[in-house]
C-alpha positions as CSV (number, residue, x, y, z in Angstrom):
1,X,-90.9,-49.3,11.4
2,X,-87.1,-50.5,12.4
3,X,-86.0,-48.3,15.1
4,X,-82.8,-47.2,13.1
5,X,-85.4,-45.5,10.7
6,X,-87.5,-44.1,13.4
7,X,-87.3,-40.3,13.3
8,X,-88.9,-39.6,16.6
9,X,-86.5,-42.5,18.1
10,X,-83.4,-40.6,16.8
11,X,-84.3,-37.3,18.2
12,X,-84.9,-38.7,21.5
13,X,-81.9,-40.6,21.6
14,X,-80.1,-37.1,20.7
15,X,-81.9,-35.2,23.3
16,X,-80.9,-37.8,25.7
17,X,-77.3,-37.9,24.7
18,X,-77.3,-34.2,24.7
19,X,-78.3,-34.3,28.2
20,X,-76.1,-36.6,29.8
21,X,-73.2,-35.0,29.4
22,X,-74.8,-32.1,30.8
23,X,-75.4,-33.7,33.6
24,X,-72.2,-35.3,34.2
25,X,-69.9,-32.6,33.8
26,X,-72.3,-30.2,36.1
27,X,-72.3,-33.0,38.8
28,X,-68.6,-33.3,38.4
29,X,-68.5,-29.4,38.6
30,X,-70.4,-29.2,41.6
31,X,-68.7,-32.3,43.6
32,X,-65.2,-30.0,42.7
33,X,-67.0,-26.8,44.1
34,X,-68.2,-28.6,47.1
35,X,-65.0,-30.2,48.0
36,X,-63.2,-26.5,47.9
37,X,-65.8,-25.1,49.8
38,X,-65.4,-27.7,52.5
39,X,-61.3,-27.2,52.6
40,X,-61.9,-23.1,52.7
41,X,-64.3,-23.6,55.4
42,X,-62.2,-26.1,57.3
43,X,-59.7,-23.6,57.0
44,X,-61.7,-20.7,57.8
45,X,-63.5,-22.5,60.6
46,X,-59.9,-23.4,62.0
47,X,-58.7,-19.9,61.9
48,X,-61.9,-18.3,63.9
49,X,-61.5,-21.2,66.7
50,X,-58.0,-20.9,67.1
51,X,-58.5,-17.2,67.2
52,X,-60.9,-17.2,69.9
53,X,-58.5,-20.0,71.4
54,X,-55.5,-18.3,71.6
55,X,-57.5,-14.9,73.0
56,X,-58.8,-16.4,75.7
57,X,-55.1,-18.3,76.3
58,X,-53.8,-14.8,75.9
59,X,-56.4,-13.2,78.8
60,X,-55.5,-16.4,81.1
61,X,-51.7,-16.0,80.6
62,X,-52.1,-12.9,81.6
63,X,-53.7,-13.5,84.8
64,X,-51.2,-15.9,85.6
65,X,-48.2,-13.4,85.0
66,X,-49.7,-10.7,86.8
67,X,-50.5,-13.5,89.9
68,X,-46.3,-14.2,89.4
69,X,-45.8,-10.2,89.9
70,X,-47.8,-10.1,93.0
71,X,-46.0,-13.1,94.4
72,X,-42.9,-11.0,93.6
73,X,-43.9,-7.5,94.8
74,X,-42.4,-6.2,98.0
75,X,-45.0,-4.2,99.0
76,X,-47.4,-7.7,98.6
77,X,-44.6,-9.6,100.6
78,X,-45.0,-6.9,103.5
79,X,-48.1,-8.5,104.2
80,X,-46.4,-11.5,105.9
81,X,-44.8,-9.0,108.5
82,X,-47.5,-6.9,108.7
83,X,-48.5,-8.3,112.4
84,X,-44.8,-6.7,113.5
85,X,-46.0,-3.0,113.0
86,X,-47.6,-2.1,116.5
87,X,-49.5,0.9,115.1
88,X,-52.9,-0.3,113.7
89,X,-53.5,2.6,111.6
90,X,-50.3,1.7,109.9
91,X,-51.2,-2.0,109.5
92,X,-54.4,-0.6,108.0
93,X,-52.9,1.6,105.8
94,X,-50.5,-0.9,104.4
95,X,-53.5,-3.1,103.8
96,X,-55.5,-0.4,102.0
97,X,-52.5,0.2,99.8
98,X,-52.1,-3.5,99.0
99,X,-56.1,-3.5,98.0
100,X,-55.9,-0.5,96.0
101,X,-52.8,-2.1,93.9
102,X,-54.8,-5.3,93.3
103,X,-57.8,-3.3,92.6
104,X,-55.5,-1.3,90.0
105,X,-54.2,-4.7,88.3
106,X,-58.0,-6.0,88.0
107,X,-59.0,-2.6,86.3
108,X,-56.5,-3.2,83.7
109,X,-57.7,-6.2,82.5
110,X,-60.7,-7.2,80.3
111,X,-62.0,-9.7,83.0
112,X,-63.3,-8.9,86.4
113,X,-60.9,-11.1,88.0
114,X,-60.6,-11.5,91.9
115,X,-57.1,-11.4,93.4
116,X,-56.6,-12.8,96.8
117,X,-53.1,-12.7,98.8
118,X,-52.8,-14.6,102.2
119,X,-49.9,-14.4,104.8
120,X,-50.1,-17.6,106.8
121,X,-47.5,-16.7,109.2
122,X,-49.1,-13.5,110.0
123,X,-52.6,-14.8,109.2
124,X,-53.2,-11.7,107.8
125,X,-55.6,-11.6,104.3
126,X,-56.4,-9.1,101.6
127,X,-58.8,-9.2,98.3
128,X,-60.5,-7.2,95.7
129,X,-63.6,-9.2,97.3
130,X,-64.2,-7.0,100.6
131,X,-66.5,-9.8,101.7
132,X,-63.8,-12.2,102.1
133,X,-62.2,-13.3,105.1
134,X,-58.8,-15.6,105.7
135,X,-59.7,-19.1,105.7
136,X,-56.5,-21.3,105.1
137,X,-58.2,-24.4,105.7
138,X,-60.8,-23.3,102.4
139,X,-57.8,-22.4,100.6
140,X,-56.5,-25.7,101.1
141,X,-59.6,-27.4,99.9
142,X,-59.3,-25.5,96.2
143,X,-55.8,-25.5,96.1
144,X,-54.8,-25.2,92.4
145,X,-51.2,-24.7,91.7
146,X,-52.3,-24.8,87.8
147,X,-55.5,-23.4,86.6
148,X,-58.8,-25.5,87.7
149,X,-62.4,-25.5,87.5
150,X,-63.7,-25.5,90.8
151,X,-67.0,-24.6,92.2
152,X,-66.4,-21.8,94.7
153,X,-68.9,-19.7,97.7
154,X,-68.7,-16.1,96.8
155,X,-70.8,-14.3,99.7
156,X,-72.8,-17.2,100.4
157,X,-73.4,-18.2,96.2
158,X,-72.2,-21.0,94.7
159,X,-70.1,-19.9,91.3
160,X,-68.0,-21.9,89.0
161,X,-64.8,-20.3,88.6
162,X,-61.4,-21.4,87.4
163,X,-58.6,-20.6,90.2
164,X,-55.0,-20.8,90.4
165,X,-52.7,-20.2,93.5
166,X,-49.3,-19.0,93.7
167,X,-46.9,-20.1,96.5
168,X,-43.9,-18.4,98.1
169,X,-41.1,-19.3,98.7
170,X,-41.5,-22.3,96.0
171,X,-40.3,-24.7,98.0
172,X,-43.6,-24.5,100.6
173,X,-46.4,-25.5,97.9
174,X,-46.9,-28.7,100.1
175,X,-46.6,-27.1,103.2
176,X,-49.1,-24.0,102.9
177,X,-49.1,-23.3,106.6
178,X,-45.3,-22.4,106.6
179,X,-45.8,-20.4,103.4
180,X,-44.9,-16.8,103.0
181,X,-47.5,-15.7,100.9
182,X,-50.5,-17.4,98.9
183,X,-51.9,-15.5,95.9
184,X,-55.1,-16.6,94.7
185,X,-56.6,-15.7,91.3
186,X,-59.8,-16.7,89.9
187,X,-62.3,-15.7,87.4
188,X,-65.9,-16.6,86.8
189,X,-67.2,-18.9,84.0
190,X,-69.1,-15.7,82.9
191,X,-66.6,-14.2,81.0
192,X,-66.3,-17.0,79.1
193,X,-69.3,-17.8,78.3
194,X,-69.5,-14.0,76.9
195,X,-67.0,-14.6,74.6
196,X,-68.8,-18.0,73.3
197,X,-71.9,-15.7,72.9
198,X,-69.8,-12.6,71.1
199,X,-68.3,-15.6,69.0
200,X,-71.9,-17.1,68.1
201,X,-73.3,-13.8,67.6
202,X,-71.1,-13.3,64.7
203,X,-72.7,-16.0,63.0
204,X,-69.9,-18.6,63.3
205,X,-71.5,-21.9,64.6
206,X,-72.5,-23.0,68.2
207,X,-69.2,-23.2,70.0
208,X,-68.4,-24.1,73.7
209,X,-65.9,-25.2,75.8
210,X,-65.3,-29.0,77.0
211,X,-62.5,-30.5,79.2
212,X,-61.0,-33.9,79.0
213,X,-62.9,-34.5,82.2
214,X,-66.3,-34.4,80.8
215,X,-66.9,-30.5,81.6
216,X,-68.6,-28.4,79.8
217,X,-69.2,-24.7,79.5
218,X,-71.6,-23.5,77.1
219,X,-72.9,-20.3,75.3
220,X,-76.4,-19.3,76.7
221,X,-78.3,-20.5,73.5
222,X,-76.8,-23.5,73.1
223,X,-78.2,-26.7,72.0
224,X,-78.2,-29.1,74.8
225,X,-78.8,-32.4,72.7
226,X,-76.6,-31.0,70.1
227,X,-73.9,-30.5,72.3
228,X,-74.0,-33.8,74.0
229,X,-74.1,-35.7,70.4
230,X,-71.1,-33.5,69.6
231,X,-69.1,-34.2,72.5
232,X,-69.9,-38.1,72.2
233,X,-67.2,-37.9,69.4
234,X,-64.7,-35.3,71.0
235,X,-62.1,-38.0,72.3
236,X,-61.2,-38.8,68.9
237,X,-61.2,-35.3,68.0
238,X,-59.4,-33.4,70.6
239,X,-56.5,-35.8,70.5
240,X,-54.5,-32.7,68.6
241,X,-54.0,-29.1,69.7
242,X,-55.9,-28.1,66.7
243,X,-58.4,-30.2,64.2
244,X,-61.6,-30.2,62.0
245,X,-63.3,-33.2,61.1
246,X,-67.0,-33.7,59.6
247,X,-69.2,-36.2,61.6
248,X,-72.7,-37.4,60.9
249,X,-75.4,-36.9,63.7
250,X,-78.7,-37.6,63.3
251,X,-78.3,-38.2,59.5
252,X,-76.5,-35.0,59.0
253,X,-73.0,-34.1,58.5
254,X,-71.5,-31.1,61.1
255,X,-68.1,-29.7,60.6
256,X,-66.5,-29.8,63.8
257,X,-63.7,-27.6,64.6
258,X,-61.7,-27.7,67.9
259,X,-58.5,-26.0,69.3
260,X,-56.7,-26.4,72.1
261,X,-56.6,-23.7,75.3
262,X,-53.0,-24.7,76.9
263,X,-53.4,-22.5,80.0
264,X,-56.9,-24.0,81.1
265,X,-56.3,-27.6,79.6
266,X,-59.6,-26.9,77.8
267,X,-60.8,-27.6,74.3
268,X,-62.9,-24.9,72.4
269,X,-65.4,-27.0,70.3
270,X,-67.5,-25.5,68.0
271,X,-69.7,-27.2,64.9
272,X,-72.0,-26.2,62.0
273,X,-74.1,-27.9,59.9
274,X,-72.7,-28.4,56.5
275,X,-76.3,-28.5,54.9
276,X,-75.7,-24.3,56.1
277,X,-72.4,-23.7,54.6
278,X,-73.3,-25.6,51.1
279,X,-76.7,-24.0,50.7
280,X,-76.3,-21.7,48.0
281,X,-74.4,-24.4,46.2
282,X,-77.2,-27.2,47.1
283,X,-79.7,-24.4,46.2
284,X,-77.9,-23.8,42.6
285,X,-77.2,-27.8,41.9
286,X,-81.1,-28.2,42.7
287,X,-82.0,-25.2,40.4
288,X,-79.8,-26.7,38.0
289,X,-81.4,-30.1,38.2
290,X,-84.9,-28.8,38.3
291,X,-84.1,-26.8,35.2
292,X,-82.6,-30.3,33.6
293,X,-85.9,-31.7,34.7
294,X,-88.2,-29.2,33.3
295,X,-86.2,-29.1,30.0
296,X,-86.4,-33.2,30.0
297,X,-90.4,-33.0,30.4
298,X,-90.8,-30.3,27.7
299,X,-88.5,-32.5,25.6
300,X,-90.7,-35.5,26.0
301,X,-93.6,-33.1,25.7
302,X,-92.3,-31.8,22.4
303,X,-91.0,-35.7,21.8
304,X,-94.8,-36.4,22.0
305,X,-95.9,-33.6,20.0
306,X,-93.5,-35.0,17.4
307,X,-94.5,-38.3,17.6
308,X,-98.2,-37.6,17.4
309,X,-98.2,-35.0,14.2
310,X,-95.2,-36.4,12.7
311,X,-94.1,-39.8,13.4
312,X,-97.6,-41.5,13.4
313,X,-98.7,-40.3,10.2
314,X,-95.3,-41.2,8.6
315,X,-96.2,-44.5,10.1
316,X,-99.8,-44.7,8.9
317,X,-98.9,-43.4,5.3
318,X,-95.7,-45.9,5.6
319,X,-98.7,-48.5,6.4
320,X,-101.0,-47.7,3.6
321,X,-98.3,-47.2,0.8
322,X,-97.4,-51.3,2.1
323,X,-100.8,-52.1,2.1
324,X,-101.1,-50.8,-2.0
325,X,-97.8,-52.3,-2.8
326,X,-99.3,-56.1,-1.6
327,X,-102.2,-55.1,-3.9
328,X,-104.8,-53.7,-1.5
329,X,-105.8,-51.0,-4.1
330,X,-109.0,-50.1,-1.9
331,X,-107.0,-49.1,1.1
332,X,-107.5,-45.0,2.3
333,X,-106.3,-43.0,4.9
334,X,-109.3,-41.6,7.2
335,X,-107.0,-40.0,9.5
336,X,-107.0,-36.0,9.7
337,X,-104.1,-34.6,12.2
338,X,-104.9,-31.1,10.9
339,X,-101.7,-30.5,9.6
340,X,-99.4,-30.9,6.3
341,X,-100.2,-34.4,6.4
342,X,-103.7,-34.1,5.9
343,X,-102.6,-32.6,2.2
344,X,-100.5,-35.5,1.7
345,X,-103.5,-38.0,3.1
346,X,-105.8,-36.4,0.3
347,X,-103.2,-36.6,-2.4
348,X,-102.6,-40.4,-1.2
349,X,-106.2,-41.4,-1.6
350,X,-106.5,-39.5,-4.7
351,X,-103.8,-42.0,-6.2
352,X,-104.9,-44.9,-4.6
353,X,-108.3,-44.0,-6.0
354,X,-106.9,-43.8,-9.3
355,X,-104.6,-46.5,-9.3
356,X,-107.4,-48.5,-8.2
357,X,-109.7,-47.4,-11.2
358,X,-107.0,-47.8,-13.8
359,X,-106.5,-51.3,-12.4
360,X,-109.9,-52.5,-12.6
361,X,-109.5,-50.8,-16.2
362,X,-106.9,-52.8,-17.0
363,X,-108.2,-56.3,-15.4
364,X,-111.4,-56.2,-17.3
365,X,-109.2,-55.6,-20.5
366,X,-107.3,-58.1,-19.8
367,X,-110.5,-60.2,-19.3
368,X,-111.7,-59.2,-22.8
369,X,-108.4,-60.1,-24.1
370,X,-108.4,-63.4,-22.6
371,X,-111.8,-64.2,-24.0
372,X,-110.7,-63.0,-27.4
373,X,-107.6,-65.1,-27.3
374,X,-109.9,-68.2,-26.2
375,X,-112.2,-67.8,-28.8
376,X,-109.3,-67.3,-31.2
377,X,-107.7,-70.2,-30.4
378,X,-110.8,-72.1,-30.7
379,X,-111.7,-70.9,-34.3
380,X,-108.0,-72.3,-35.0
381,X,-108.8,-75.6,-33.4
382,X,-112.3,-75.9,-35.3
383,X,-111.6,-75.6,-38.9
384,X,-108.5,-78.5,-38.4
385,X,-110.8,-81.1,-37.2
386,X,-113.8,-79.8,-39.9
387,X,-111.7,-80.5,-42.8
388,X,-110.3,-83.9,-41.7
389,X,-114.1,-84.9,-41.6
390,X,-115.4,-83.7,-44.8
391,X,-112.3,-85.6,-46.5
392,X,-113.5,-88.8,-44.5
393,X,-117.0,-88.1,-45.4
394,X,-116.2,-87.9,-49.1
395,X,-114.2,-90.9,-48.9
396,X,-117.2,-93.1,-47.3
397,X,-119.5,-91.3,-49.9
398,X,-117.3,-92.6,-52.7
399,X,-117.0,-96.1,-51.2
400,X,-121.2,-95.9,-51.3
401,X,-121.3,-96.4,-47.5
402,X,-124.5,-94.7,-46.9
403,X,-125.2,-95.9,-42.7
404,X,-121.5,-95.1,-42.0
405,X,-122.2,-91.4,-43.7
406,X,-125.0,-91.4,-41.8
407,X,-123.3,-92.3,-38.2
408,X,-120.2,-90.1,-39.4
409,X,-122.8,-87.4,-40.2
410,X,-124.4,-87.7,-36.9
411,X,-121.3,-87.9,-34.8
412,X,-120.2,-85.0,-36.6
413,X,-123.1,-83.0,-36.0
414,X,-122.9,-83.7,-32.4
415,X,-119.2,-82.3,-32.4
416,X,-120.1,-79.2,-34.4
417,X,-123.2,-78.4,-32.5
418,X,-120.7,-78.7,-29.5
419,X,-117.9,-76.7,-30.8
420,X,-120.1,-74.1,-32.0
421,X,-121.5,-73.2,-28.7
422,X,-119.6,-69.5,-27.5
423,X,-121.8,-68.7,-24.6
424,X,-119.5,-70.6,-22.2
425,X,-115.7,-70.9,-22.6
426,X,-115.3,-74.1,-20.3
427,X,-116.8,-77.3,-20.2
428,X,-116.8,-80.4,-17.9
429,X,-114.6,-83.4,-18.5
430,X,-117.4,-85.6,-19.0
431,X,-118.6,-83.3,-22.2
432,X,-115.1,-83.4,-23.5
433,X,-115.1,-87.2,-22.7
434,X,-118.5,-87.2,-24.7
435,X,-116.9,-85.6,-27.6
436,X,-113.7,-87.4,-27.8
437,X,-115.8,-90.7,-28.0
438,X,-117.9,-89.3,-31.0
439,X,-114.4,-88.3,-32.7
440,X,-113.0,-91.3,-32.3
441,X,-116.3,-93.3,-33.7
442,X,-115.5,-91.6,-36.4
443,X,-111.8,-92.0,-36.7
444,X,-112.5,-95.8,-36.6
445,X,-114.2,-95.5,-40.0
446,X,-111.1,-93.9,-41.5
447,X,-108.9,-96.4,-39.5
448,X,-109.8,-99.6,-39.1
449,X,-107.0,-101.0,-36.6
450,X,-107.9,-98.2,-34.2
451,X,-109.3,-98.7,-30.9
452,X,-109.6,-96.8,-27.8
453,X,-110.0,-97.0,-23.9
454,X,-111.0,-94.4,-21.4
455,X,-110.5,-94.7,-18.1
456,X,-111.7,-91.5,-16.0
457,X,-113.0,-91.5,-12.2
458,X,-116.3,-90.2,-12.3
459,X,-115.1,-88.2,-9.2
460,X,-113.8,-85.9,-12.2
461,X,-116.5,-85.9,-14.5
462,X,-117.9,-82.4,-12.8
463,X,-114.5,-80.6,-13.0
464,X,-114.5,-77.9,-15.7
465,X,-111.5,-77.3,-18.2
466,X,-111.3,-75.1,-21.4
467,X,-113.5,-76.1,-24.0
468,X,-112.2,-78.4,-26.8
469,X,-108.7,-79.0,-24.9
470,X,-108.5,-82.7,-25.0
471,X,-110.0,-83.1,-28.4
472,X,-106.6,-82.0,-30.3
473,X,-104.6,-84.1,-28.0
474,X,-106.7,-87.3,-29.1
475,X,-106.4,-86.1,-32.8
476,X,-102.6,-85.9,-32.7
477,X,-102.2,-89.4,-31.2
478,X,-104.7,-90.6,-34.1
479,X,-102.8,-89.1,-36.7
480,X,-99.5,-89.0,-35.4
481,X,-99.5,-91.8,-33.4
482,X,-102.0,-94.8,-34.7
483,X,-102.5,-94.0,-38.5
484,X,-99.3,-94.6,-39.9
485,X,-98.9,-97.5,-37.2
486,X,-98.9,-101.0,-39.0
487,X,-100.4,-102.8,-35.8
488,X,-103.5,-102.5,-33.8
489,X,-103.6,-99.2,-32.4
490,X,-104.9,-98.3,-29.1
491,X,-105.7,-94.8,-27.7
492,X,-105.8,-94.7,-23.9
493,X,-107.4,-91.6,-22.2
494,X,-107.1,-92.1,-18.1
495,X,-107.6,-89.7,-15.5
496,X,-106.2,-89.4,-11.8
497,X,-106.3,-86.9,-8.6
498,X,-104.0,-86.1,-5.7
499,X,-104.2,-83.8,-2.9
500,X,-103.0,-81.2,-4.9
501,X,-103.1,-81.6,-9.3
502,X,-105.6,-83.3,-11.4
503,X,-104.2,-85.1,-14.4
504,X,-105.6,-86.2,-17.8
505,X,-103.5,-88.7,-20.0
506,X,-104.0,-89.3,-23.3
507,X,-101.4,-92.3,-24.6
508,X,-101.2,-94.4,-28.1
509,X,-99.3,-97.3,-28.9
510,X,-98.0,-95.6,-32.2
511,X,-95.1,-95.1,-33.7
512,X,-94.1,-93.0,-31.0
513,X,-91.2,-90.5,-31.3
514,X,-87.4,-89.9,-30.9
515,X,-85.6,-87.8,-28.3
516,X,-85.3,-85.5,-30.7
517,X,-88.3,-85.2,-31.7
518,X,-89.5,-85.1,-28.0
519,X,-87.4,-82.1,-27.6
520,X,-89.2,-80.5,-30.7
521,X,-92.4,-81.0,-29.1
522,X,-91.3,-79.3,-25.7
523,X,-90.0,-76.6,-27.8
524,X,-93.3,-76.2,-29.5
525,X,-95.2,-75.8,-26.4
526,X,-92.8,-73.2,-25.1
527,X,-92.8,-71.1,-28.3
528,X,-95.1,-69.1,-30.2
529,X,-96.2,-70.7,-33.4
530,X,-94.4,-69.4,-36.6
531,X,-95.2,-70.3,-40.5
532,X,-93.4,-73.3,-40.0
533,X,-94.7,-75.0,-36.9
534,X,-98.1,-76.0,-35.9
535,X,-100.5,-74.2,-33.1
536,X,-102.5,-76.6,-31.4
537,X,-99.9,-77.8,-28.9
538,X,-98.8,-74.2,-27.9
539,X,-102.6,-72.8,-28.0
540,X,-103.5,-75.5,-25.1
541,X,-101.2,-74.7,-22.9
542,X,-101.9,-71.2,-23.2
543,X,-105.5,-71.8,-22.7
544,X,-104.4,-73.9,-19.7
545,X,-102.4,-70.9,-18.4
546,X,-105.2,-68.4,-18.5
547,X,-107.6,-70.8,-16.7
548,X,-105.4,-72.5,-14.2
549,X,-102.3,-70.2,-13.9
550,X,-98.9,-70.9,-14.3
551,X,-98.5,-73.9,-12.2
552,X,-100.8,-75.7,-15.1
553,X,-98.5,-77.6,-17.4
554,X,-98.7,-80.1,-20.8
555,X,-95.8,-82.6,-20.5
556,X,-94.9,-85.4,-22.8
557,X,-93.5,-88.8,-21.9
558,X,-92.4,-92.1,-24.1
559,X,-93.6,-94.9,-23.3
560,X,-91.8,-97.9,-22.8
561,X,-93.9,-100.3,-25.1
562,X,-94.0,-97.6,-27.9
563,X,-96.0,-94.6,-28.5
564,X,-96.3,-91.4,-26.9
565,X,-98.2,-90.1,-23.7
566,X,-99.3,-86.5,-22.9
567,X,-100.5,-85.3,-19.5
568,X,-102.6,-82.4,-18.7
569,X,-102.2,-80.9,-15.2
570,X,-103.8,-78.5,-13.5
571,X,-104.2,-77.3,-9.8
572,X,-107.0,-77.7,-7.4
573,X,-109.3,-75.0,-7.1
574,X,-108.7,-73.0,-10.0
């Protein structure tokens, strides 16, 4: 069955054509949703990171402002002339007031900050850390006019701290020994780590702080390996005050967001896996594709059931109908699909059986009809020759030619004995030639100028043809060709075979026929006889067709030397 006629192929194609636009549209929708979510997440992450960076920046700015206020405070500035007070009690009381002032400033801030004030001229020192003392050389060592990340020693313990110094007067920043006062502000990195931890606990990524020189401050639960990997991309990321980008690390995409903390000149960095952000959409996408896959599998299963229960029975029925159409009426369908096609198959088998039985009946009836027609044609031929023979015997008897009458009677008995055998409707060419020879011997009694020649190869003698097929043709050659011919007449019977056909030709050199007569002969062969036409030639052709099929033929040819040749041709293996 051609594909365009295949119902199964049409249904499967329709299913695929329905699924393709659904998948394409959903894929485009998912991609659009992912892009929208990415942009939203970039915006939200940038806001969160920028907010934390601004909080840190605000806190550090406040500390810087307090440091400047301290440097301008007249009570703090008295520290540089404290050594001029003679009373130790008053000097100590003044220092306690300054320390109390520093502590009050520290309490008002959200970070635990260390404030220290040095007066190089008086070598006085006050600090919120009671364990520190005056050490100008150490201050020179860690001196930071801007916020600086330094490793400091507090109570003999090394700490990473952010520190800044404010010098009064301003023109002494490079000459600390002659400065009036030096205000030192510092806070530990622990405060920033707490802010990072709080940010992370809110479920907003894995933040860390990084400086251009490579220093890093991480939250307590940071992934060190991931931080190092993200940090390798930062030179291209931290060129702006605030930026975000998607980078690939270890085969996974991460959304990296940065914000610049101007007061510290550090960058706050946060990263989050895109897979976590897109997890609901990916889950929905996987669910959809899983549903489509399940639908496709179910469609294939339905298609298979359709193919097995509908398409295959239809194909089997079509093939059986074609075999029936080709003439194979014995074909039957033995399959049992156990559905509606079972009824159709049973009815087809019944129809085929009835058709086969009817064909057999018709075939048998046709055979009987053919046999009846052959017998009828034979009965028409036998009297024709017999009447002529009786007339010839009567003539010979009148002439008192007893030997001739006896010879003629012998040949006539042979002929009559041959023609009255009806148990078999065919005869070999040898038997037909013997009959013709007897006939021509009889005709020589009547036609003195008649002679004959028979040249048929012995290889053709065993071939079977309808009985009494050649005798009427020989009789026509004698009666219509030689009998009225004034010269010596001769009848020539020849036979030949090629790779397809056998041919026997009966020719005479008699008076022949005109072109118009030839056309009449050909018409008499093709059209059934009527009251005005003879039936011999038409009978001969019909018997040939009955015996050998439509390829058998009866043809006429006018001979160049005069007379007419009639050829009987039939195919091999008929």
